[in-house]
C-alpha positions in Angstrom: -38.5 70.4 13.9 -39.2 66.8 13.1 -37.4 64.2 15.3 -35.0 61.7 13.9 -37.5 58.9 14.7 -40.3 60.6 12.8 -38.1 61.1 9.8 -36.9 57.5 9.9 -40.5 56.2 10.1 -41.7 58.4 7.2 -38.6 57.4 5.2 -39.3 53.7 5.9 -42.9 54.1 4.9 -41.8 55.8 1.6 -39.6 52.8 0.8 -42.3 50.3 1.8 -45.1 51.8 -0.3 -42.7 52.7 -3.2 -41.3 49.2 -3.6 -44.6 47.6 -2.6 -46.5 49.4 -5.3 -43.7 48.7 -7.8 -44.0 45.0 -7.1 -47.8 45.1 -7.5 -47.6 46.6 -11.0 -44.7 44.3 -11.8 -47.1 41.4 -11.4 -48.9 42.8 -14.5 -45.9 43.4 -16.6 -43.8 40.3 -15.9 -46.5 37.9 -17.1 -46.9 39.9 -20.3 -43.4 40.8 -21.3 -41.0 38.9 -18.9 -39.1 39.8 -15.8 -35.8 41.1 -17.3 -37.6 43.2 -19.9 -39.8 44.7 -17.1 -36.7 45.3 -15.0 -34.9 47.1 -17.8 -37.7 49.4 -18.9 -38.9 50.2 -15.4 -35.4 51.3 -14.5 -35.0 53.3 -17.7 -38.1 55.2 -16.8 -37.0 55.5 -13.2 -33.7 57.0 -14.3 -35.5 59.6 -16.5 -37.9 60.5 -13.7 -35.0 60.9 -11.3 -33.4 63.4 -13.8 -36.8 65.2 -14.0 -36.9 65.4 -10.2 -33.4 66.7 -10.0 -34.1 69.3 -12.7 -37.2 70.5 -10.8 -35.5 70.7 -7.4 -32.5 72.5 -8.8 -34.3 75.0 -11.2 -37.5 75.6 -9.3 -36.7 74.9 -5.6 -33.1 76.2 -5.8 -31.6 72.9 -4.5 -27.8 73.0 -4.9 -26.8 69.7 -6.5 -23.6 68.2 -5.0 -21.9 65.4 -6.9 -18.9 63.4 -5.6 -15.8 65.6 -5.8 -13.2 62.8 -5.2 -12.3 59.7 -7.1 -13.2 57.6 -4.1 -16.7 59.2 -4.1 -17.2 58.4 -7.8 -16.0 54.8 -7.3 -18.4 54.5 -4.3 -21.4 55.6 -6.4 -20.4 53.1 -9.2 -19.9 50.3 -6.6 -23.4 50.8 -5.1 -25.0 51.0 -8.5 -23.4 47.8 -9.7 -24.1 46.0 -6.4 -27.8 46.9 -6.4 -28.1 45.9 -10.1 -26.8 42.4 -9.2 -29.2 42.2 -6.3 -32.1 42.6 -8.7 -30.6 40.2 -11.3 -29.8 37.5 -8.8 -33.2 37.7 -7.0 -35.1 37.6 -10.4 -33.0 34.7 -11.5 -33.6 32.8 -8.3 -37.3 33.5 -8.4 -37.4 32.4 -12.0 -35.8 29.0 -11.1 -37.6 28.1 -7.9 -40.7 28.6 -5.8 -41.2 32.2 -4.9 -43.3 31.1 -1.9 -40.3 29.3 -0.4 -37.6 31.8 -1.5 -39.4 35.1 -0.7 -39.1 34.8 3.1 -35.4 34.3 2.7 -35.0 37.5 0.6 -37.3 39.5 2.9 -34.9 38.8 5.8 -32.3 41.1 4.3 -33.8 44.1 6.2 -33.5 42.2 9.5 -29.9 41.4 8.7 -29.3 45.1 8.0 -30.9 46.2 11.3 -28.9 43.7 13.3 -25.7 44.7 11.5 -26.4 48.4 12.2 -26.9 47.6 15.9 -23.9 45.2 16.3 -21.3 46.6 13.9 -22.0 50.3 13.9 -23.4 50.5 17.5 -26.8 52.0 16.7 -28.4 52.9 20.1 -31.9 51.6 20.8 -34.3 52.1 23.6 -36.1 48.9 24.9 -39.5 49.9 23.4 -37.9 50.6 20.0 -36.2 47.3 20.2 -39.5 45.5 20.9 -41.1 47.4 18.0 -38.4 46.3 15.6 -38.7 42.7 16.7 -42.5 42.8 16.1 -41.8 44.3 12.7 -39.4 41.6 11.8 -41.7 38.8 12.9 -44.5 40.4 10.9 -42.3 40.8 7.9 -41.3 37.2 7.8 -44.9 36.0 8.5 -46.2 38.1 5.5 -43.9 36.2 3.2 -44.2 32.7 4.5 -46.1 30.0 2.7 -46.5 27.3 5.4 -47.5 24.6 2.9 -44.5 25.3 0.7 -42.1 25.4 3.6 -43.6 22.1 5.0 -43.0 20.4 1.7 -39.4 21.7 1.5 -38.4 21.8 5.2 -35.8 19.1 4.9 -34.2 20.2 1.7 -34.5 24.0 1.5 -30.9 24.4 0.3 -31.8 22.0 -2.6 -34.7 24.2 -3.8 -33.9 25.6 -7.3 -32.9 29.3 -7.0 -31.8 29.0 -3.3 -28.2 30.0 -4.0 -29.1 32.9 -6.1 -31.5 34.3 -3.5 -29.0 33.8 -0.7 -26.5 35.9 -2.7 -29.2 38.5 -3.4 -30.1 38.6 0.3 -26.5 39.1 1.4 -25.9 41.7 -1.2 -29.1 43.6 -0.4 -28.2 43.7 3.3 -24.6 44.8 2.5 -25.9 47.5 0.1 -28.4 48.9 2.6 -26.0 48.9 5.5 -23.2 50.6 3.6 -25.4 53.0 1.6 -26.5 54.5 4.9 -22.9 55.2 5.8 -21.9 56.3 2.4 -24.7 58.9 1.9 -24.5 60.3 5.4 -23.4 63.9 5.2 -23.6 64.0 1.4 -26.3 65.3 -1.0 -28.9 62.5 -1.2 -30.2 63.8 -4.6 -26.9 63.8 -6.5 -25.7 60.5 -5.1 -29.0 58.6 -5.6 -29.5 59.8 -9.1 -26.0 58.7 -10.1 -26.3 55.4 -8.3 -29.6 54.6 -9.9 -28.3 55.6 -13.3 -25.3 53.2 -12.9 -27.7 50.5 -11.8 -29.8 50.9 -14.9 -26.8 50.9 -17.2 -25.6 47.6 -15.7 -29.0 45.9 -16.0 -29.3 47.1 -19.6 -25.8 45.8 -20.4 -26.6 42.4 -18.9 -29.9 42.2 -20.9 -28.0 43.0 -24.1 -25.3 40.4 -23.3 -28.0 37.8 -22.9 -29.5 39.0 -26.2 -32.9 39.6 -24.7 -35.3 41.4 -27.0 -36.5 44.6 -25.3 -39.3 45.4 -27.8 -42.7 45.7 -26.2 -45.4 44.0 -28.1 -48.2 45.0 -25.8 -48.7 48.8 -25.8 -50.8 48.8 -22.6 -47.8 47.7 -20.6 -46.0 51.1 -21.1 -48.1 52.9 -18.4 -47.4 50.2 -15.9 -43.6 50.4 -16.6 -43.7 54.2 -16.0 -45.6 53.7 -12.8 -43.1 51.1 -11.6 -40.2 53.5 -12.4 -42.1 56.3 -10.5 -42.6 54.1 -7.4 -38.9 53.1 -7.5 -38.0 56.8 -7.5 -40.2 57.4 -4.4 -38.6 54.4 -2.6 -35.0 55.2 -3.3 -35.5 58.9 -2.6 -37.3 58.2 0.7 -34.7 55.9 2.2 -31.8 58.0 1.0 -33.3 61.1 2.6 -33.8 59.1 5.8 -30.3 57.7 5.8 -28.8 61.2 5.2 -30.9 62.9 7.9 -31.0 60.3 10.6 -28.9 57.6 12.3 -31.9 55.2 12.6 -30.7 52.6 10.0 -32.5 49.7 11.6 -35.9 51.5 11.6 -35.7 52.6 8.0 -34.4 49.2 6.9 -37.1 47.2 8.6 -40.1 49.4 7.7 -39.0 49.7 4.0 -38.3 46.0 4.0 -42.0 45.4 4.7 -42.8 46.3 1.1 -44.8 43.0 0.8 -47.5 44.6 3.0 -49.0 47.0 0.4 -48.3 44.4 -2.4 -50.2 41.6 -0.7 -53.0 43.9 0.6 -53.6 45.7 -2.7 -53.3 42.4 -4.7 -56.1 41.1 -2.5 -58.3 44.1 -3.4 -57.5 44.6 -7.1 -56.2 41.2 -8.3 -58.5 39.1 -6.0 -55.6 37.1 -4.7 -56.1 35.1 -1.5 -54.5 36.2 1.7 -53.7 33.5 4.3 -54.3 33.8 8.0 -50.5 33.9 8.6 -50.2 36.8 6.1 -53.0 38.6 7.8 -51.3 38.1 11.2 -48.1 39.3 9.7 -49.7 42.4 8.3 -51.2 43.3 11.7 -47.9 42.8 13.4 -46.2 45.1 10.9 -48.9 47.8 11.5 -48.5 47.3 15.3 -44.7 47.7 15.1 -45.1 50.9 13.1 -47.6 52.3 15.6 -45.3 51.5 18.5 -42.5 53.3 16.7 -44.7 56.2 15.9 -45.7 56.8 19.5 -42.2 56.3 20.9 
């Protein structure tokens, strides 16, 4: 029988690698077809893949699919789908306006806010060594996303950086979504709830794109495979954290490890895209790995 801690670490790793790989492939699609178009198609494929996963688990594995059976449950699923859609839309809008190097550490902090909220608001119990491991993870997470030169240039006027307000909203909404999704899904069927939530999110993103009259036609056929991969990685991430939230009470651990999705993105971009990695990012990566190791041996 796996312990709660083991399940939480594995769930967090699933979220970290799922979102990290999705961001890596998004680097290829955004430059070619634009951020919103990438967002729409990746989520459409993610929704289709979630339905395929649900069909497989129900028909082949005998999983009993439980959907919300109350009006409050259905409203909850819709709320979380809409909220997460706006997290994506606001953070993309903010990054599109300003310097990602300055704004990314701000958005990355949402997992730390979630962990702190779980401990203070919901009384999540931690041992001292788990607390130290989470602190190491958070310091590493922020270090991975910091560009010292960009921050030095904007240190006295961060709030004036274009996109700052949008990313602040996205950060707050992401922390709220993560904290409440854990409570909402606890004791419920992760599969049915996450499929419905993700579907609502995709519908909202598609609706916003249509309202903005964004053309969704793909002129570069080679982009389709990357969009499918992004959708697949998103399915892995949302499935992993939802299983973790349903089966454990370790919200802070899942949130912080999954929130370190920049680790695989930056490391793999260094290998495959030949992007430079700063000393601070290297130190942050080592701290994240150290934090995960400490959690794993706890």
